[in-house]
N, C-alpha and C positions, 0 to 999 in steps of 0.2 A: 706716375705708374707704381700700383702697389707691389712691394716685395712680395711674392710668392717663394713658399717652400719647392724643395726639389720635385716634390711629386705633383706640383701643381695645386693652385687654390689657395683662398687665403691661409695664414698662419692660425695658431691656436688664439693667439693674442688678439689678431686681427679680428677674427670671427666673436671674440667677447666684447669688441669695441664697437662692430656692428649692432651686434644685440642690443648695448646700451643705449647706442644713440637710435634704434627704433623704438626702446623700452621708453626711453624719455620724451621722445618725440610724441608717442602714441598717448602716453600719460598726460604729456601737456596739454595737447590737442583734446583729447576724449574724455579724460576725467576731471580735468582743472587741478592735477595734483600741485603741493606747494614743491615746485621743481624749477629751478633756472628754465627761462625761455629757452624754446629751442634753437633760435636764433644766436642764443648766446654762446651755445655748443657748436656752432656752426654747421649745423645740420642742413643737409637738402636731399635727403633719402624722399624726393616726392613719391616715387613708385612704392618704397616701404608703404608709408601713408595710407595709398589708395588700396594696395594688398591687405591692410589692417582695417579700412572700412567694409572690405566685403566680407567678412568675418560676420556670420548672424550676432545680434546683440543679445538676444536670450540664451542663458544657460539652461538647461533641461534638464533639471537633477531627476534620475531614476530611484524610485523607491530605493531605502537601504535593503539590502539581502538580509534576512532575520532569521530565528530559529523559528518553526513552528511545532506547537506541542499538542500529540495527539492524546487524547484523553478517553478514559471508557465513559459509561454511561453515569457512575457516581462520582465522576470530577478527578479519579486518580489516573497519574499521569503513566500512558501507556508507551512512549517513545518521543523523543526530540529527534527531526529532521531538521536539515538544510543545507541548502547551498553553499552559504557562509555564516559560521557561527557569530552570531552577532545579536544581542539586545541594547536596543537604542533606550538612553537614559539621557536627561537632563542634566544641566550643570549641577543642580541643588542635588543630585545623586553621584556626585563625584567629588572626591576628596579635593580639597583647596591644595594639597600640596602636589598631586597629578597636573592639575590646572597650570600651578607655576613651574613645575619641572619639564614639562611640552613646550611652555614658551621659551623657558630659559633655555633649553638645549639648541632647538628648531630656529627661534626668530625672537631676540631677546628685545628688540624693538617693535613687537608686535601692536603695541597700543600707540606709536609715536608714529608710524608711517602710514602711507595710504596701500593701494593694491602691490605697489614695488617699494623696495628699499632702496634709494641712490645709494645710500653711503654702505648698504651691505655691497651693491654691485659694485662700486668702485673698490671697497675691500677683496673683492672677489676677483675683479679683473686684475689688480694689482699683484695679488696672491698667485695667480694662474701664471701671468707672465712671467713673474720670478721663476716658478717651477717648470716653466714651460710646459704644463700641461693643465689638468683641471682638478686642481686640489680642494678648490673651494666651491660650494654652491652658491647662489644669490636667492633662490626660491623663496619666498614669504611664505606663511604658513597658508595665508589666502591662496595663494597659488598652488602650493601643495594640496590644497584641499581641492581646489579645480581640478588636479590631475588625478585625485584619488576619484573624485564623479566619473571622469573618464574611465578610468579602471572599473568602477563599478558598474558602469553601463555597458563594456565591455563584455561583463561577466565570465564563461569559460571559453571565450571564442580567443584563441592563441593569437590569431592574426590581430585581431581589435585591441589584444591588451599590449601587444607591441606596438601598435601605433600610437597607444594612449602614452606610452613609456620612451617611446624614441627619442635620441637627442638629437633635435633638429631646430636649425632656428625657425621653421615654419610654426612646430608645436608650441614652441616658447611665445611665440608672437600670438598665437591663437588662445594658449592660456592666460597670457597677460589680460587679453580684454575681456574674458570672462572674469577674472579676478577683479577687475576695475567695476562688473556689474556686481557681483557680489559682493564687495564693500559698501557699493551703495545702497544695496538693498537690506542685506542684512546685520550690519554692522559686527563688530568685535566680539560680544560675545554669544551672539548665534554664530558665526563662524569657528569660532574657539569649540563648543559644544559639538557641531557638528563634524568638525575635524576629528575629534577624539570619536567619534560615533562609527566615523568611517575607516581610519587607517587602520592596518595591518599591524599585528603585534607578534606575528609569528605561532606558530603551533596550533594552526588551522584558525587562531583568534581573529576575530575583527572587531575593532571597537575596544572601548576600553574596560566594559564592563566584562564581556566574555574574557578579556584577557586578564583581569583579576581574578576570576571564576577559575581561569584556566593554572595560574601558576600560585595563586595563594588560596583558593577555595574560599573566597570571601568576595564582596560586594566592593566596587569602586568606589564608593561612599567611603568605606572603612578602609581603605589603604593609607599605612603610614609614610614617613619621610621617605625612607631608603626602600620600599617597594614600588614608592613612585618614582622615584629616582631611575629605578631598575627597568621600570615599563617605560619610561620615557626616553631612555637610552637606545631599547630595543629597535625602536621606529626607525632609525638611520639605516639599519642592515640588520633584519630579524633574523638572518642566518649565521651572520656573523658572532652576533651578540647574543644567542639563543643561551638563555642560565640554565637550560636543562642540558644541553650538549657542549658549551662552551663555557663553563663558571668562570674561569679566568679570564676572557675576555668580556664578560657581561659584567663581572667585578668592576674591572677597570674602566668600563664604559659608564656603568653606575655612579662612579666616585667622580667622572668627570662633569656628569650632569651636577650632583651636589656642589660639587666647588663652583660651578657655573651659578647654582643658586645662591650661593654666598657670595659670589660677586656681585649680583644683582641686589643684595641684601632681600630677598626672600627669606632667606634665613639666617643665623647668624651663622659664623664661623666654626665656632663650639658645635654648633648644633651638623654642621656637615662633616665637622672631623668625627663626632662621636659614630654618627649614622656610615662613614665610611671604613671605619675600624668592625663595622658589624658583618659578620659572613653572610651570604645570602642564604635564607631559611625559605626553602620552595615547600608549598602543600600542593602537588600537581594535581589537577582532577584533569583525566585521560579524557579525549574527545568521546563524547556519545552519540554517535550521530547515526541515525537511520533504523530502520525496522528491525537488524540485525540486534538491537540494544534492547528490544520489547521484552515487558516483562510478560511471563506465565505464558510465555509460548506464544505470544500473540504477534508475532513478527510478520505471520502470514496473514492476519486481520490488517496490520498495518499496511502492508504491501497493498493489500484489496482496495484500502481505504486511497492509496495514491492512484490506483487504476481507476476507481470510480471518479475522483477529480478530474484526471487526465481524458477521461471518455465523457463527460457529463457537460452539455452546452449551459448548464447553469452556472458554470465557472469560467465562462469565457467562449466565443463564437468558434474559434479554431483551437487545433490542439497546441499550435505553436503560441498562442494567446494565453492557454491554460497553464502550458509548460514554464511561461514566464511568471504567471502569477504564483505556481506552485516554487518555483526558484526564488523568487521575492521573499515568500514566508512570513513571517511576524503572525501568522494565524492560530489560532486557537480550535482545534476542531475537536469536538465533544462527540463521540459516537454512540451506537446503541451497544457495545459490548457491555455483557452483564459481567463484571469481575469474580461473581460466586460462580456462575455458570463457566466462565472461562477456565477459572481452577479447577473446577469439576471435569471438564471436558479433558483438560492436558492430562489431570491425575490418573485419569481412567485410561488414556491412550499411554501413558508411561507405564501403569503397571500391566498393560495386556499384550502390548506390542514393543518388544527393545529397539532402539535406533538403529543396531547392528544387526536387524534380524534380515534374513532374506526376502522379507516383504515389508511393507509399508501399512499404516492405518490414518484415517483421516475420519475427521467429524465434524459437523456443522449442525447448531441449536439456532431456532427460528420460532418467534413469539407470533402464533395466529391472531389474525386479526389487525396486526399492526404491520408484520412485515421486518419487523426488529431483527438482528442477525445478535442473539445474546452469546454464541460461543463458536469458534474456529479454529481447530487446532489439528497437530497431525504428528505422528511417531518420531519422523526425523526432523531434527531441530532445522528453523531456518538459519541457512549460512551458506559457506562454499568449501568447507572441511570434507572430510570423510564422514559418509553416514549422514550428511548434511545434503539440503538441498534449497534452492530458492523456487521452486517449481509449487504453486498453491494446488494441492491435490484436490480442495475441497472445491475450486472453482472452474467456470469454463475456460476455456482455452484462451480467449482476447481479453481475459481478466486476470491472466498471470498463470492458469491452470494449464494442464496438460490436455490430452484428447480425451479424456472420460473416460468411464469404465461400464460396462456391462451390466445393468442393473439387476438382472434376472428376474426372478419371480417379484421382487418387489415391483412390478411395473403391471402387474396381474389387479391389484386394485384400482386400478384405473380404466383398466378393460371391464371390469366390475361395475363401476358407476356407469360408463358410457351405455353398457346394457340396460342398467336399472332405468337412466334417462329415455331408454328406447321403450322401456316399458316390459323388461322381461321381469317376471316372476321370480326372486331370489329361491324359491322352494321349487323350480322348475330342474329336474333331472336330466342328467347324459351317460349315456352307458360308459363313458370313461375307461376303454380298458387298458392294460398296460402299454400296449403299441399299437400306434393304428396310423393308417395313412392321411396325410393333411387333406381336407375337402377341398375340391378346385371344381369350378372358379369361385374367387372371392369377390364381393364387390369394393371398389374404393371410390374417392371421390370422382373421380374423372373417368370411370370405366371398370374392369374388373381385372384381376389377378389372376393368372392360371400357371400351374407347373406340378410337380409331383415330388413330393416329401414323404419322410417318415417322423414320426414324435412318438416319444415314450416319459414314462413316468420317472422319478426317482428309486423306487422300490418297486418290485415286481410284485409287493403284495397290494400296491395300489391299484384295483380294479373296482370298477364301479358298479350300481350305478352310483351317481353323487348328487346333490343339490348343491347351491353355491356355498353355502355354510362350510359343511364338511368339505368340500372342495380346496377350500380358501385356506382352511385349517390345518390341511394336508397340501397345500402348493400342488396340486394334481393337474400336471400338464394337458393330460389330454381332455379334460371338461374344458379347461380354457381354449384351447384349440377350437373346439366345436361351438363355444360361446362366441367368439369372435368370427367364426365363418357363416353363423347364422344371424349375427349382427351386421356385419361389414365391417370393413376397415374405417371407413369415413367417420362412422361416428366415434371410434377411439383417437383417431386424429385430432379431431375438433376438441374432443374432451382433453386431449392433451395439451393442445393450446390454449384453453381456456384454464388450465391448471399450470400453466407457465412452466410444463415440461418439454425442453428441447433437447438436442443433441449438444455437446460440450462441444463440438468442433464448429458450432454456427449454423450448420446444413439443416435443410428440411427433415422432418421424418420421412422415411422411406415408407411407401405405403405397401407394406408385406404382412401377411398374416403372421409372421414370426415376431412382429412388433410384441404379440402377447406374453413372449417370453421372455422380455427386455433383452435383446440382443443390439439394441442400437445404445452407444455411449452417453452417459447422462454424468453430470456430477454430485457430489453430496450437496452443495445448497441447493441446485434445481431441486433435488427430490424432497428435501427437507420442507423446501416454501411450498411443493406441490401438496405434499401431505398435510400441511397446516391447514389447509382449506375444508379437509374431512373433519378438522378439529374446530372450525370456525363457522359450522354451520352450512356449508356448500360454498364458502366465500373466498375466493384466492387473494392475496395481497401480496405484491410484487417486494423482494428484498430490499431492505435499504440499509446502510450502514451506518448514516450521519446524522447526527440529532440538530447540529446548528454548528457554526462556524461565525468567528468574529476576525476581522481582519487586525493589523499593525495598529490601527486607530480606534479600535474598540467597536467598529462598524459592524453589522449583523448581514453576512452574506444570505443570500436567498439558496437554499437545499434542497435536494432533489427529495419527492416525498412519495411514498406507497401509494401504488395505484391498486385500488381493490374493486374486483368483479365476480359477479355469481358465476360460478362455473357448473353448478348442479342446483337441484332443491334440496331444502333441508332435510327432506324425507329422503333423499339418495345419500345425503351425507351420513344420517342416522343410522342408516341402513348400512353404509359401508363401518362405521363404529363398531356396528355389531357382530360383522364379519369378521373384524379383526382384531376385537376383543377376544374372540373365540381363539384365536392364533396364538396370544401369551397365555392365555388360559390353559387351554389343555392340546395346542396344535404344535406348529414346528417352531415356537418361539418362547415356549415355556421358562426358557433360560434367561428369556431379555424382562420377564413381568415385573413389575414394581411392587413392593409389599404397602397395602395401606394407601395406595393411589390408583384411580381408574387410569389404564392406559390401553393402547391398542397399537398392533404395528405388524410389520409382514418380514420375513425371512426373503433372500435370494442368494442364489450362487450361479455365476456366468458357467458356459461351455467350459469344460477341462479344469473349471475351478482357477480360473485366472483371478477373479475377483470374487468376495463375497460382502453380503450387506446384510444390515438391518435398519429398517427405517419404521418409526414408530412416531407416537406423539400423547399427550393430555391435553385436557383443555389448556394450560399454560405453556407448553412446548413441544413443537415437533423438532425432531432430531434424525439426523440420517449417517450411518457410521458405514466405510468400506473398509476393506482390508483386501489386499492385493498387490501385485508387480506394477510399478508405474509405468514399466517397459512393456508389460504385457509380455514374459517372456518365463516365469516360475511359475509354473503349475503349482494348486498347492495341495499335493501328494506326498504323504510320508517328509512331514516337515513340521519342526518345532518353532513356535510362535508366541513370545514371550514367555518363554521355558517350558511350554506345555507342549508335547508331542501330539502330533495329529495323523492319523493314516490319511484322513481326507478332510478339508475344512469344511463346515458349513456354514452358513448364514447365524444358525441358531449358537454354535458353539465357541464364536469370536467374536462377531461383532457385536451378535445379542448380548452380551456379558457388560463388552465397553459401553453400548447404550444404557443399559441399565445402570451402571456406577456413575455413569456421566449425568444421566437425567435425575438420579437419586441425589447426588450431589447439589445439583443445579436449582432442585426444587425443595431443599432440606428446608425446613420452617415456614413454608409458604403453603398458601391455601391449597386442599386438595379436593375440588369441584370433580363431580361426577360428568361422563360424558352420557349424552343422550343416545338411547338406541331405541330399536322398535323392534317387537316380538317376531321371530323368526321359526316357524315349525320346522321338525327335522323330521323330511319324510323317512329316513332311514330308522330311525325310530318306532315309526308305526308300522313299517313292513313287516307282514308277519312271518313269522320264522319257518324256514326254508325256499322261502320266495328266492325265485331266480335272479341273482343280482344283474343279471346280463340284460334283464328285461325291464328297464325304469323306463320313466317318461321321456322323450327326447324326440329330437327330429332329426330323419336319417341325416348321415354322412352323405357328401355329393361327389365322391371320386374315390380314387386309388393312388396307393402310393408309390416312392421310387426305392433308390437303396438308401440302407441303413448307414448312417455316418458312425464310425467307430466313437468311441466313449460316451454313449449314451445321448449322442446328438442328433442331427438330421442334416442333409443336403438338398439343395435344390439347383438343378442344371443353370449356370448363369448368374447365380445369387450367392457365391462361395463365402463372401465377408458378411452380408446382411443377413444369412438365413443362417446361421449356426446355431447348433442347438441349446437349450438353454437346460439347467436343473431345478429338481423340484424345492429345493429351499434351503 
C-alpha cells in the first residue's frame, strides 16, 4: 500500500517517480530512445501506456505571432503593430554566444539525449526528494519548446494559457509525446532555432531578435558574451531576472550562466570571469506597438487599415479568421498613404485648429481615378489622454468613426449633377426669394413626400432670380429647394448612390426634400471620394487604403481593389467643374482657392453651425475638411478656433483655409493640369437694367409652408431630426 500524505494522494516524491515511470516507458515504447528496458525498471503501468497512445501523434505548430509593419506608399514605416513583438530569424542570424548560453543554462545535455533526459530526470527526482518540494525541473529544451507551442496556440486566451502551463502529470505526458515527434522530425538545430524564436524574454519581447532589440538596441547576431548570458538567464523567470527593474538579480543570474558556460567549455574560465566583472549595460528600446506610435498623425489611418483588414473577406472568410491572421502578424502592409500629402494635411490642421479647442477638425484626401487615400488626419491626436481620441472623425461609424456630420451645402453639387443628368439646363432660373414655403408634394422613388415647411437663405440680400451658376457660387438655399422639387427626390438619391455618398451610420438615405441642404450625416472620406468623381470625368472609384501585403513568408496576399463606375456623363461632370470653379473664384469659397492651379469646391455649414465644411478638388486630388463638435453639442457662435475669434463660423473661413493649405502642400512640385469645363451663360448679365428680379424663368412652386424654425432653419411635423435647416455656406 503506497504511503500517502496526511491530506491524501501521493507524495511529491511518489508523483515524481510516477512521472519518471511513465516517461521512461513511453520513451522506450514509442521513440526507441536509448533507455533501459521498461521491464528492467519494474514498470507495469499498463493504463498509463494506453492513455499515452490516445494522444494525437502530430503536433500542430501555429504560425509564430510576429510584428506587422505598416508602410506608406513610398515604403516609409508608419507603425509597427503586433499581438506579440517578435521577428523570426535563423540560427545564422543569432550570435553563437546566445546559442551556447541558452543550451548551457536550460539543457546542458541537449545534443546528447533524445526527447527526454534520463539523467536529468533522475537528478531532479533526487533533488526534489531531498528538498521535499519541487526545487529542480527536468524538462529538456525540446519539451520546453513544445510547451511554448501550446502557449503560442493559446494566444491571449487566459484559460488556454493556464491549461498550457498547468503543473499536472497529464500535461507532462502530452508534452513528452509531442517532444518525441519533434525530435524525430526537426533535429537539434531546428529545435534550437525554433526555441530561440518562440520563447519569452520579458519586456514584451518574444524571441531572441526582439529581446536583443529591446534590451540592447541591436540585432541578435551582434550580441556579445555577457549580453547573451544575460538574455539566456532571463528565460527561467522573466519578471525575477528583468534587468530593467531588477538589475542585481539579473546580474547574479547572468553570472550563473557565464559560469555554466565555462564549466561546459563553451568559453574559458578567464572569459567568463572577465564578462562577470562587467556591469550590465543596457540600451533599452521601449516597446513601440500599435497605431498610437504612428508618424505624422497617421494613427487614425493606421487604425483604418486594421478595420479594413478585419472587415474584408479577402483576408479570411470570417471575422474570427481575419482577427487570427492579424494577430499572427509578420506582414508587411504597403498602403496608399502619400507621405507628402499626409504631412501637409496634418500640418494644416495643426495650424488652424488647436488640439485643445472646443471643436475639432478632420481632413481626408483621395486620388481621382484610383480611389487611393492620400492623406487622413485630424486636430485631436490619436490616443487616450486629454484632448485625444481614438475615434476616426474622417470615416463611417462601422470603420471606427463617429455618427457623421451634416455636410450642409456641400451636398448641393450632387443635386445639381442629378438635375443635369435629367436634362435640366444650367441656365434655368428660379425666383429664389429670401424665404419661401417648401413645395409639396415631391416625388420619391416609391411614392411622394408631403409636408409643410419653410426655408430661407443665409442672407436677406440673397434674392433671385438666379440661374445654377450664380446660385451655386452664392449657395442659395431656395434655388436648390425649387430644383429638387421639380426634379424629384429619386434622381438625387440614385446620384448619391452612384457617387458612393452614404450616411455615416450605415442607414439608407432618407427620401426627403431637405437632403438638398445636406442634413443627413456623412463622413469626410465619403464626401472626398464622391467629389473625386467630378474631377474624374464623372467616374466614381471606391476608396482604397492598401496597395499590397506580403505575409511572414514573403508571399503576396490578395488585397481589395477599387471599384470604378460611371456616376454621370462627362458633360455633367465638366459642367459641375464650371459651377464649382466659380465658387472658389468669386463665390463663397474664395478663401480656399489655390494659387497657380485649377481647383473647384463647395462650402457648407449645418443648421445652428454644429459643423462647417469645405469639399473640393483638382485633377490630382479631392479633399474634404470638416470642423465641428464631434458630440454635436457646441454651436460655432462666438468661438475661437486656432487662435482666431469668430462671431459665427462659415465653411469658407475655417475649413476653406485648411483645405487650401493642405492641398497646396500635398501638390507642391507636382503637375497642375486644368479642369475641363463647359461654357455657361449668365442670364443675370444679359438681363436689362431695371428688370424685375422677381420675374425670372422658373417653374411655379406647388404648395405652402409652415412654421419657421428659429435660427434660420425650418421644421416639418413628424421629421424633427431629418428636416433640420441648412445654412448657405
